C-alpha positions as CSV (number, residue, x, y, z in Angstrom):
1,M,-20.0,-67.5,-179.8
2,S,-18.5,-67.0,-183.1
3,A,-20.2,-66.2,-186.3
4,A,-19.5,-69.3,-188.2
5,A,-20.8,-71.0,-184.7
6,E,-24.0,-69.2,-185.4
7,S,-24.3,-70.2,-188.9
8,Q,-23.7,-73.6,-188.3
9,L,-26.7,-73.9,-186.1
10,L,-28.9,-72.0,-188.2
11,A,-28.1,-73.7,-191.1
12,S,-29.1,-77.2,-189.1
13,V,-32.5,-75.9,-188.1
14,P,-35.4,-76.8,-190.7
15,T,-36.5,-74.2,-192.6
16,G,-39.2,-76.3,-194.5
17,L,-43.3,-77.4,-193.9
18,F,-43.9,-80.1,-191.7
19,I,-47.0,-82.1,-193.0
20,G,-47.8,-85.3,-192.8
21,G,-44.6,-86.2,-191.4
22,E,-42.5,-84.9,-193.8
23,W,-40.7,-81.7,-194.5
24,R,-41.3,-79.9,-197.7
25,A,-41.1,-76.8,-199.5
26,S,-44.3,-74.7,-200.2
27,S,-46.5,-75.7,-203.2
28,T,-45.7,-72.2,-204.6
29,G,-42.0,-72.2,-204.0
30,S,-42.1,-69.4,-202.3
31,T,-39.7,-68.6,-199.1
32,F,-39.8,-65.6,-196.9
33,D,-36.7,-64.1,-194.8
34,V,-36.3,-64.2,-191.1
35,H,-33.9,-61.2,-189.8
36,D,-31.9,-60.8,-186.8
37,P,-33.1,-57.7,-184.8
38,S,-30.1,-56.6,-183.4
39,T,-28.5,-56.0,-187.1
40,G,-31.7,-56.1,-189.6
41,E,-29.6,-59.0,-191.6
42,V,-31.5,-61.9,-193.0
43,I,-30.5,-65.4,-191.5
44,A,-32.7,-67.7,-192.9
45,Q,-35.3,-68.5,-195.8
46,V,-38.0,-70.3,-194.7
47,A,-40.9,-72.0,-197.0
48,D,-44.0,-69.9,-197.5
49,A,-47.1,-71.4,-196.6
50,S,-50.2,-71.4,-199.3
51,P,-53.7,-71.6,-198.8
52,E,-52.9,-75.3,-200.5
53,D,-50.5,-76.4,-197.8
54,G,-52.8,-75.3,-195.4
55,A,-55.4,-77.6,-196.5
56,A,-52.8,-80.5,-196.8
57,A,-51.9,-79.6,-193.2
58,L,-55.9,-80.1,-191.9
59,D,-55.9,-83.6,-194.3
60,A,-53.1,-85.0,-192.1
61,A,-54.2,-83.7,-188.9
62,A,-57.8,-85.1,-189.8
63,A,-56.7,-88.4,-191.0
64,A,-54.3,-89.0,-188.2
65,Q,-56.6,-87.8,-185.4
66,A,-58.7,-91.2,-184.7
67,G,-55.5,-93.1,-184.2
68,W,-53.9,-90.5,-182.1
69,A,-57.4,-90.5,-180.2
70,A,-57.0,-94.3,-179.6
71,T,-53.4,-93.9,-178.4
72,A,-53.1,-94.6,-174.8
73,P,-52.8,-92.2,-172.5
74,R,-49.3,-93.2,-170.9
75,Q,-48.1,-93.6,-174.2
76,R,-48.8,-89.9,-175.2
77,G,-47.7,-89.1,-172.0
78,E,-44.1,-91.0,-172.6
79,I,-43.9,-88.9,-175.9
80,L,-44.3,-85.5,-174.4
81,R,-41.7,-86.6,-171.7
82,R,-39.0,-87.4,-174.4
83,A,-40.0,-84.2,-175.8
84,F,-39.2,-82.4,-172.6
85,E,-35.8,-84.2,-172.4
86,L,-34.8,-83.5,-176.3
87,V,-35.5,-80.0,-175.5
88,T,-33.6,-79.5,-172.3
89,A,-30.7,-81.3,-174.0
90,R,-30.6,-79.1,-176.2
91,A,-31.3,-76.4,-174.5
92,E,-28.3,-74.0,-175.9
93,D,-29.4,-74.6,-179.2
94,F,-32.9,-73.3,-179.1
95,A,-31.7,-70.4,-176.9
96,L,-29.5,-69.1,-179.5
97,V,-31.8,-69.6,-182.1
98,M,-34.3,-67.6,-180.1
99,T,-31.8,-64.8,-179.7
100,L,-31.2,-64.6,-183.4
101,E,-34.7,-64.3,-184.9
102,M,-36.1,-62.7,-181.6
103,G,-33.4,-60.5,-180.3
104,K,-33.7,-61.4,-176.4
105,P,-30.6,-61.9,-174.5
106,L,-29.2,-65.2,-174.4
107,A,-29.7,-65.4,-170.4
108,E,-33.5,-64.6,-171.2
109,S,-33.6,-67.3,-174.1
110,R,-32.2,-69.8,-171.5
111,A,-34.9,-69.0,-168.9
112,E,-37.6,-69.2,-171.4
113,V,-36.3,-72.9,-172.7
114,A,-36.5,-74.2,-169.1
115,Y,-40.0,-72.8,-168.9
116,G,-41.4,-73.7,-172.4
117,A,-39.7,-77.0,-171.6
118,E,-41.9,-77.5,-168.3
119,F,-45.2,-77.4,-170.7
120,L,-44.0,-80.8,-171.6
121,R,-43.5,-82.3,-168.6
122,W,-46.3,-80.8,-166.8
123,F,-48.7,-82.0,-169.6
124,S,-46.8,-85.4,-170.1
125,E,-47.9,-86.2,-166.3
126,E,-51.9,-84.5,-167.0
127,A,-52.2,-87.3,-169.9
128,A,-52.7,-90.1,-167.7
129,R,-54.9,-88.0,-164.8
130,I,-57.8,-87.4,-167.7
131,S,-61.1,-88.3,-165.6
132,G,-64.5,-88.7,-165.8
133,R,-67.3,-89.9,-162.7
134,Y,-69.8,-92.5,-162.4
135,A,-72.8,-91.6,-160.0
136,T,-76.2,-92.5,-159.0
137,A,-78.8,-89.6,-160.4
138,P,-80.6,-88.1,-157.5
139,D,-83.8,-90.0,-158.0
140,G,-82.2,-93.2,-158.1
141,R,-83.5,-94.8,-161.1
142,N,-80.4,-94.3,-163.5
143,R,-76.6,-94.0,-163.4
144,L,-74.5,-91.1,-164.5
145,L,-71.2,-91.8,-166.6
146,V,-69.7,-88.8,-167.6
147,A,-66.5,-89.2,-169.5
148,Q,-63.4,-86.5,-171.4
149,R,-62.8,-87.2,-174.9
150,P,-60.4,-85.1,-177.3
151,V,-62.1,-82.3,-179.1
152,G,-60.3,-82.8,-182.5
153,P,-57.9,-81.4,-184.8
154,S,-57.1,-77.9,-183.6
155,L,-55.5,-74.8,-185.1
156,L,-52.7,-73.4,-182.9
157,I,-51.7,-69.5,-183.9
158,T,-48.7,-68.8,-181.6
159,P,-46.6,-65.0,-181.6
160,W,-43.4,-63.9,-182.0
161,N,-42.1,-62.9,-178.7
162,F,-41.8,-66.3,-177.1
163,P,-41.4,-68.5,-179.8
164,L,-40.5,-71.8,-177.5
165,A,-43.0,-71.4,-174.9
166,M,-46.3,-70.2,-176.6
167,A,-45.6,-73.4,-178.9
168,T,-45.3,-76.2,-176.1
169,R,-48.1,-74.2,-174.2
170,K,-50.4,-75.2,-176.8
171,V,-48.7,-78.1,-178.7
172,A,-48.7,-80.3,-175.2
173,P,-52.0,-79.9,-173.8
174,A,-53.2,-80.9,-177.3
175,L,-51.4,-83.7,-177.5
176,A,-52.0,-85.0,-174.1
177,A,-55.6,-85.0,-174.8
178,G,-55.6,-86.8,-178.0
179,C,-55.5,-84.1,-180.3
180,T,-54.2,-83.4,-183.3
181,S,-52.8,-80.1,-184.5
182,V,-51.8,-77.6,-187.1
183,L,-49.5,-75.2,-185.7
184,K,-48.5,-71.7,-187.4
185,P,-45.9,-69.7,-186.0
186,A,-45.2,-66.2,-186.2
187,A,-43.6,-65.3,-189.3
188,L,-40.9,-62.9,-187.6
189,T,-39.8,-66.3,-185.6
190,P,-40.3,-69.4,-187.1
191,L,-37.0,-70.8,-186.4
192,T,-37.6,-71.8,-182.8
193,A,-40.8,-73.5,-183.8
194,L,-39.2,-75.4,-186.5
195,L,-36.2,-76.8,-184.5
196,F,-39.3,-77.6,-182.0
197,T,-40.7,-79.6,-184.5
198,E,-38.3,-81.9,-185.4
199,V,-37.5,-82.8,-181.5
200,L,-41.1,-83.6,-181.6
201,R,-40.4,-85.9,-184.5
202,E,-37.5,-87.3,-183.0
203,A,-39.8,-87.8,-179.7
204,G,-41.8,-90.2,-181.6
205,V,-45.0,-88.1,-182.8
206,P,-46.6,-90.0,-185.5
207,D,-46.8,-88.5,-188.8
208,G,-49.7,-85.9,-189.4
209,V,-50.3,-85.5,-185.6
210,V,-48.1,-82.1,-185.3
211,N,-48.1,-80.5,-188.5
212,V,-46.4,-77.0,-188.9
213,I,-47.1,-74.2,-191.6
214,P,-45.1,-71.1,-191.2
215,T,-46.8,-68.6,-193.6
216,T,-46.8,-64.6,-194.4
217,R,-50.0,-64.8,-195.5
218,A,-51.8,-65.7,-192.4
219,G,-55.6,-64.8,-192.9
220,A,-55.3,-66.6,-196.5
221,V,-53.7,-69.8,-195.2
222,T,-55.7,-70.0,-191.8
223,G,-59.6,-68.4,-193.1
224,P,-60.2,-71.9,-195.1
225,L,-59.1,-73.9,-192.0
226,I,-61.5,-72.5,-189.5
227,K,-64.3,-72.3,-192.1
228,D,-63.3,-76.3,-192.5
229,S,-66.0,-78.3,-190.5
230,R,-63.0,-80.8,-189.6
231,L,-61.3,-78.2,-187.6
232,R,-62.7,-78.2,-184.0
233,K,-60.7,-76.2,-182.0
234,L,-58.8,-72.6,-182.3
235,S,-56.3,-71.7,-179.8
236,F,-54.4,-67.8,-180.7
237,T,-52.0,-65.8,-179.0
238,G,-51.7,-62.5,-180.0
239,S,-53.6,-58.7,-180.3
240,T,-57.1,-58.2,-179.4
241,E,-57.6,-56.8,-182.2
242,V,-56.9,-60.1,-184.4
243,G,-58.5,-62.2,-181.7
244,R,-61.8,-60.9,-182.0
245,R,-61.8,-61.3,-186.1
246,L,-60.7,-64.9,-185.6
247,I,-63.4,-65.4,-183.0
248,A,-66.1,-63.7,-185.4
249,D,-64.6,-66.3,-188.0
250,A,-65.1,-69.3,-185.9
251,A,-68.9,-68.5,-184.9
252,D,-69.6,-70.3,-188.3
253,Q,-68.3,-73.7,-187.2
254,V,-69.4,-72.8,-183.4
255,L,-65.4,-73.8,-183.1
256,R,-63.9,-74.3,-179.5
257,V,-61.8,-71.0,-179.1
258,S,-59.1,-70.4,-176.7
259,M,-57.9,-66.9,-176.9
260,E,-54.9,-65.2,-174.9
261,L,-54.7,-61.6,-176.0
262,G,-53.8,-58.1,-175.1
263,G,-53.0,-56.5,-171.5
264,N,-52.3,-53.3,-170.1
265,A,-51.1,-54.7,-166.7
266,P,-51.4,-52.2,-163.6
267,F,-48.3,-52.5,-161.1
268,L,-49.4,-51.1,-157.9
269,V,-47.4,-49.7,-155.3
270,F,-49.0,-49.0,-151.5
271,E,-47.6,-46.9,-148.7
272,D,-47.0,-50.0,-146.9
273,A,-44.9,-52.0,-149.6
274,D,-41.3,-53.5,-149.1
275,L,-39.9,-50.6,-151.6
276,D,-36.6,-52.9,-152.2
277,A,-39.1,-55.7,-153.3
278,A,-41.5,-53.6,-155.1
279,V,-38.2,-52.1,-157.4
280,E,-36.9,-55.7,-158.0
281,G,-40.4,-56.6,-159.0
282,A,-40.9,-54.0,-161.5
283,L,-37.7,-54.6,-162.8
284,L,-39.2,-58.0,-164.1
285,A,-42.1,-57.0,-164.7
286,K,-41.3,-54.4,-166.6
287,L,-38.0,-55.6,-168.7
288,R,-38.5,-59.2,-168.7
289,N,-38.4,-59.8,-172.8
290,G,-37.4,-56.5,-173.1
291,G,-41.4,-55.3,-172.3
292,E,-42.4,-56.9,-175.5
293,A,-44.9,-59.4,-173.4
294,C,-48.8,-59.7,-172.9
295,V,-47.8,-59.8,-169.2
296,A,-45.4,-57.0,-169.2
297,A,-45.9,-54.1,-166.4
298,N,-47.6,-51.3,-168.4
299,R,-48.7,-48.9,-166.2
300,F,-47.2,-48.0,-162.3
301,L,-49.5,-46.8,-160.2
302,V,-47.8,-45.6,-157.0
303,H,-49.1,-44.2,-153.7
304,E,-48.5,-40.5,-153.6
305,S,-46.3,-41.0,-150.6
306,L,-43.7,-43.3,-152.4
307,V,-43.8,-41.9,-155.9
308,E,-40.7,-39.8,-155.7
309,E,-38.8,-42.4,-154.2
310,F,-39.9,-45.6,-155.9
311,S,-39.4,-43.5,-159.4
312,A,-35.6,-42.8,-158.2
313,R,-34.9,-46.2,-157.4
314,L,-36.1,-47.6,-160.5
315,V,-34.6,-44.7,-162.6
316,T,-31.3,-46.0,-160.9
317,R,-31.8,-49.8,-161.9
318,M,-33.2,-49.0,-164.8
319,S,-30.1,-46.9,-166.2
320,Q,-28.1,-49.8,-165.6
321,S,-29.4,-51.8,-168.3
322,V,-27.1,-52.7,-171.2
323,N,-28.7,-52.0,-174.8
324,A,-26.8,-55.0,-176.8
325,R,-27.1,-57.7,-179.1
326,G,-28.7,-60.8,-177.2
327,T,-25.1,-62.9,-177.8
328,E,-23.1,-60.5,-176.1
329,P,-22.1,-61.7,-172.8
330,A,-23.0,-57.6,-170.9
331,S,-26.4,-57.2,-172.8
332,T,-29.5,-57.3,-170.3
333,L,-31.7,-55.5,-172.9
334,G,-31.6,-56.6,-176.5
335,P,-33.3,-55.1,-179.6
336,L,-37.3,-54.8,-180.5
337,V,-38.4,-57.4,-182.9
338,D,-38.6,-55.1,-185.7
339,E,-38.6,-51.5,-186.7
340,S,-42.6,-51.2,-186.4
341,T,-42.5,-52.2,-182.8
342,R,-40.1,-49.6,-182.0
343,S,-41.6,-46.8,-183.9
344,K,-44.7,-47.5,-181.8
345,V,-42.9,-47.2,-178.7
346,A,-40.9,-44.1,-179.7
347,E,-44.6,-42.8,-180.8
348,L,-46.1,-43.6,-177.3
349,V,-43.4,-42.2,-175.5
350,A,-43.4,-38.7,-177.7
351,G,-47.2,-38.6,-177.0
352,A,-47.0,-38.8,-173.0
353,V,-44.1,-35.8,-173.2
354,E,-46.4,-34.1,-175.5
355,D,-49.6,-34.8,-172.9
356,G,-47.4,-33.5,-170.0
357,A,-45.4,-36.4,-168.6
358,R,-41.9,-35.9,-167.6
359,L,-39.2,-38.0,-169.6
360,V,-36.7,-39.2,-167.1
361,L,-34.5,-41.7,-168.3
362,G,-34.2,-43.1,-172.0
363,G,-36.5,-42.0,-174.8
364,T,-34.3,-41.5,-177.4
365,V,-33.7,-44.0,-180.5
366,P,-30.5,-44.8,-180.8
367,A,-28.2,-44.5,-183.9
368,G,-26.9,-47.6,-185.8
369,A,-28.1,-50.9,-187.2
370,G,-31.1,-53.0,-185.2
371,Y,-34.0,-52.4,-183.9
372,F,-32.5,-51.3,-180.5
373,Y,-34.3,-49.1,-177.7
374,P,-33.3,-47.9,-174.6
375,A,-34.7,-48.2,-170.9
376,T,-37.3,-45.5,-170.3
377,V,-38.9,-43.5,-167.5
378,L,-41.8,-41.5,-167.5
379,V,-42.8,-39.6,-164.3
380,D,-46.3,-37.6,-163.8
381,V,-48.1,-39.3,-166.7
382,P,-51.7,-38.2,-166.8
383,I,-54.0,-41.0,-166.3
384,D,-55.5,-40.2,-169.9
385,A,-52.2,-40.6,-172.0
386,R,-52.3,-42.9,-174.6
387,I,-49.3,-44.5,-173.2
388,L,-51.4,-45.6,-170.7
389,Q,-54.5,-47.0,-172.4
390,E,-52.2,-49.4,-175.0
391,E,-50.0,-52.1,-174.6
392,I,-46.5,-50.5,-174.5
393,F,-44.4,-53.7,-175.8
394,G,-41.4,-51.7,-175.1
395,P,-38.9,-51.1,-171.9
396,V,-41.0,-48.1,-170.9
397,A,-42.2,-47.4,-167.4
398,P,-44.8,-44.5,-167.3
399,I,-45.8,-43.9,-163.4
400,T,-48.4,-41.7,-162.1
401,A,-49.7,-41.4,-158.4
402,F,-52.8,-42.4,-156.3
403,H,-53.9,-41.1,-153.1
404,D,-55.8,-44.1,-151.6
405,E,-56.3,-47.8,-152.6
406,D,-60.2,-47.0,-153.9
407,E,-58.4,-44.4,-156.5
408,A,-55.4,-47.6,-157.0
409,V,-58.6,-50.2,-157.9
410,R,-60.5,-48.0,-160.0
411,L,-57.4,-46.8,-162.1
412,A,-56.1,-50.1,-162.2
413,N,-59.7,-51.7,-163.4
414,A,-60.2,-48.6,-165.8
415,S,-58.9,-50.6,-169.0
416,E,-60.8,-52.8,-171.4
417,Y,-58.0,-55.6,-170.9
418,G,-58.0,-57.7,-167.8
419,L,-55.1,-60.0,-168.3
420,V,-52.3,-59.6,-164.9
421,C,-52.2,-57.1,-162.2
422,F,-49.3,-57.0,-159.8
423,A,-49.6,-55.4,-156.5
424,Y,-47.2,-54.7,-154.0
425,T,-48.5,-54.3,-150.0
426,R,-47.6,-56.1,-146.6
427,D,-51.6,-55.8,-145.7
428,L,-52.9,-59.1,-145.8
429,N,-56.4,-57.5,-145.7
430,R,-55.7,-55.2,-148.5
431,A,-54.0,-58.2,-150.5
432,L,-57.4,-60.2,-150.5
433,R,-59.4,-56.8,-150.9
434,L,-57.5,-56.7,-154.0
435,A,-57.7,-60.2,-154.9
436,E,-61.8,-59.7,-155.2
437,R,-61.6,-56.0,-156.3
438,L,-59.3,-56.2,-159.3
439,E,-60.7,-57.4,-162.5
440,T,-58.1,-59.6,-164.0
441,G,-57.7,-63.1,-164.7
442,M,-54.1,-63.7,-162.6
443,L,-52.6,-61.6,-159.5
444,G,-49.4,-61.5,-158.7
445,L,-49.0,-60.4,-155.0
446,N,-45.2,-58.7,-154.1
447,T,-43.9,-60.4,-157.1
448,G,-43.3,-59.7,-160.7
449,L,-43.4,-62.9,-162.2
450,V,-47.0,-65.1,-162.2
451,S,-46.4,-67.4,-165.6
452,N,-45.9,-70.9,-164.1
453,P,-46.9,-73.9,-166.4
454,A,-48.9,-75.4,-163.4
455,A,-50.8,-72.6,-163.2
456,P,-54.0,-71.6,-165.2
457,F,-52.8,-68.5,-167.7
458,G,-55.2,-66.2,-168.7
459,G,-57.1,-63.2,-168.5
460,V,-60.7,-61.7,-168.7
461,K,-62.8,-58.9,-170.4
462,Q,-60.6,-58.0,-173.8
463,S,-57.9,-60.5,-172.5
464,G,-59.3,-63.4,-173.9
465,L,-60.9,-66.4,-173.0
466,G,-59.9,-69.9,-172.1
467,R,-56.7,-70.6,-169.6
468,E,-53.3,-72.4,-170.8
469,G,-51.3,-74.1,-168.3
470,G,-52.3,-75.6,-164.9
471,F,-55.1,-78.3,-164.6
472,E,-57.2,-76.6,-166.5
473,G,-55.1,-75.9,-169.7
474,I,-55.8,-79.8,-170.2
475,H,-59.6,-79.1,-170.6
476,E,-59.3,-76.6,-173.2
477,Y,-58.9,-79.9,-175.6
478,L,-61.5,-81.8,-174.2
479,E,-65.1,-82.3,-174.4
480,T,-67.4,-83.8,-171.7
481,T,-69.6,-86.8,-173.1
482,Y,-72.3,-87.8,-170.7
483,I,-73.7,-91.4,-170.7
484,G,-77.2,-92.1,-169.0
485,I,-77.1,-95.8,-167.7
486,S,-80.4,-97.6,-167.1
487,D,-80.8,-98.9,-163.5
488,P,-78.9,-102.0,-162.8
489,F,-80.9,-103.4,-160.1
490,A,-84.2,-102.4,-161.7
């Protein structure tokens, strides 16, 4: 696409705050720059919400809550269905905006549009399926009525790495359940969320039901909202460090919280694995989104009998990655999102080499504009190396060997995180044992991709609380009410 076409599309994306059904400037008049990570150039200026703007957004959400909760479930579902169709119709626009502000290749952006849109379709169908139950009490004296109702105004905080899917994964179940919301997208990638907001308005979301406040002052803007008694739900996707602080802040109001936090996914390759499938799965689990994903494979634990061959095959395949601007047809690996992210990746790689790992591919920051980092493979990585303890968030595959299943499980569980694990084996009994022994919220068996709108996404331990997607996703936005009814036959 030409530079002129890119500029024309960017000019059509709203850049204000969306509060009470209206686009508006920040109350202070301030804006912040959005950069193209492949060049470092400014591509847009977006309104920078102030604490006063955050308060106005919650005012609008609180005012709209009763009316939206009373809206028929089918009507809520139809609005979400229209939003799905509109996002799908504008898939190319969404994909290009994502690529320009986040950096991923267009092919991956298109895949995210399809994935993100599915949350709108999935929860459009779930809106009409919110159910309760009616039963006779065990002693026969009363009747038990259990109903679900929306929890209320919700604060939704999304990360920069999947700017559409993370927004739809939170907004869609909130709308389906009957909750109004205040969405705070990441300052690095706000444009996709703002374009999505315009689509929601076009789909018929009533004024005040969804409010959007991009800001560079996240704590100052969201802190007062979390302390406000009108807010009843907080959903956050981001780092464990920030998540812990938000959970502590939410304690004062005893807010319902959903936390999708950090990960340190082990990728296990057992001696009976289909090696071709394992390498393909490794590429998907490692290089999807350039490794900038909480579910990215972070630790490659390979049986000692296969580690050399697996490493060689992975090096061959990862060496074929093309580091280029995401709009380039040949690009398979875009830039990292900013310089601080790239610096951390480079630091982890250098530290691993100092600890004794061998660098067999990549590992050198390229010259030139943009925040590019090459596909990188490290072998013989010591178990205590820092790179195996932290999220890498880059296209780096550290490989180490294990001796047997017990050691593999021990190494996989030796992390404060428990979001996802990948395992390749053709032994059904082993697969079932792993499902019970691994401390993880999700397990990919012979697959490098587990994310699906119809499945509950989330982790254990320091990886978070609650689930997004699946039948479970809408329940994060519902409260259970029990009504005891006297015996009608008494």
